[in-house]
N, C-alpha and C positions, 0 to 999 in steps of 0.2 A: 503284849499288844494283840496277838491272835486270840487269846482267851477273852479279851474285852470285846473284840469284834464278834466272836461266837456268842457271847452273852447278849450283845446288842441284837444280833440276828434272832436269837431265841425270844427276846422281848418283843421285837417287831412281829415275829410270827404269831406269838400269843395275842398281841394287841390286834393285829389284822384279823385273826380268827374270831376273836370276841366281837369285833365290829361287824364282821361278815355274818356272824350268827344273828345279830340284831337286824341287819339290813335284809338278809334273806327272809327272816321271820316277817318283816314288815312289807317287803316288796316281792318276795318269791324268788324264783331262780333267775330272773332278769335283773336282780339288784345290780346297781351301777358299781363297777370296779373302781371308777374314779372317785365316787362318793365314799366307798370303803376306804380308799387310800387317804382321802381328805380327813375323814373322821378319825382314822387311826394315826394321823399325823405323820404319814410317810408318803413318799412319791409313788406314782403308779408303777414305776419300774421295780420298786421294792415289792409291791404286791405281786407283780408278774414273776419276779424271781422266786418267790415262795410258792406261788400258785400259777404255773405257766399257762393253764387253761381254766376256763370257767368250770369245767367238769372237776378239775382237781380241787378247786375251791369248794364246790358243792359237796364233793365227797368228804372233804375235811370237816365241813360244817355238819354233815349228816352222820358222821362216823359213830357218835355215841348212840344215836337213835337206831342205827343199823345194828349195832352190837346188842342193844336191848331186844330187838326183834329176833336176832339170832339166839339169844338166851331163851326167849319165849318159845321158839321152835324146838329147842332141845328139851325144855321143860314139858312140852306137849307130846313129844315123840315117844311112842310106845306106851302111852297111858290112855286107857279107856278106848272108846270107839274111834277108830282111825279116821273115818270120814269127818266126824265132829271135830277132832283135833286139827285136821287140815283146814277145815272151814273156819274154825276159831282163829287159827294163825293168819289165814288169808284176810279175814275180817280185821284183825289187828293191824296187818300191813296197810290196808285201806284206811283205817282210822288214823294211824300214825301219819300216813302221807297227807291226809286231809288237814290234820292239825299242824303238821310241820311243813310249812310252805317251803318248797325247794327239794323236799325229800323225794317226791315222785320223779322230778327231773334228774336227781342223782342216780335213780335206778333205771333210767331209760337205757335200753341196749343200743349200742352203736355198732356199726359194721355188719357185715353179712357172712363173715367166715365162721366156721364151727367153734373157733376159740375166741371170738370177739368179746364174749361175756367177760373173759378174764382180763381184758383191758380196763374194765370197770371194777374196781375193788369192792364197791358197795354191792353190786350185783353178784359178784363172785362169792362174797360172804353169805349173802342171802341164799344163793343157790346151794351152797354147801350145807347150810343150816336147815333149809327146807326139804332137802332131798330125802331124808329118812321119813318125813311126814308123807310125802308123795308116794314113796315106795311102799310104805305100810298101807296106805289107802288103796294103792293099786293091787297089792297082794290080797287084800280083803275084798276086792271087787267093787270098791266104793268109788273109784274113778276109772275113766276109760283108759285102756292100755295106750301108752305113748304120751300121756299128759306129762309135762315136765314142770319143774319149778319155774323155769324161764317163761313158759307159757302163762303160768298163773301170775307171775310178777308183771309180765307184759299186760295181762288183762287188768290187774289192779292199777297199774300206772295209767293205762288208758282211761279207766273209769275216773280216777282222781283228776287227771288233766281235763277230761270232758266236763267235769262238774265243778271245777274250781271257781267259776264265776257265777254259779247258781246262788240264789238268795240263801239257801240252806245247803251248802255243799256236803255236809256230813250225811244228811238225810237222803239227798239225791244219790250220793255214792253208795250208801247202804242199800237203797232200793235197786240200783243197777247191779250191784254185786249179787243180791238175792235173785234178780231176774236171770243173771248169767248162770248162777248155780242151778236154778230150777229149770231153765230152758224156756223155750217159747211155747211149747205145746201145753194146752190145758191138761190138767190132771184128770184121769178117767176114773 
């Protein structure tokens, strides 16, 4: 009997996650948990049992994309120009977040404590993967001392959230990222 219940729970989890991926893709981070439950054919209590918070659901939905960004950071780390590698990865983060509605919301840092990032598994994964890129660029003098992965992810998330309702969010996000990287001062 217990094996059957566990099998049902696994099936429910997989069905809820599949529906949630579609709903988040269509409606973003604000996708209705009740709609997800309805389409998955389960009660809202079942959704909340598997995903007690909206963040938990967004992290589960975004996990594969986050893993891909982490692999990309590792691939770029230690190869070629450290500044270019870091900026390429940061551009990939922005591009992924624009294309995958809900991903930026999954990366938003919550809390104010020094360890608050670790309460968010997506952000923790990204910080660990991006750290060698930032350290390499800092050692080469390509980024200001004290710049952290969390700073860059926060910047990327802010850009994506600010441009998500723009007629061309990808172009707007790319322009703002370029502006942030170049700075406000005209080149001399």
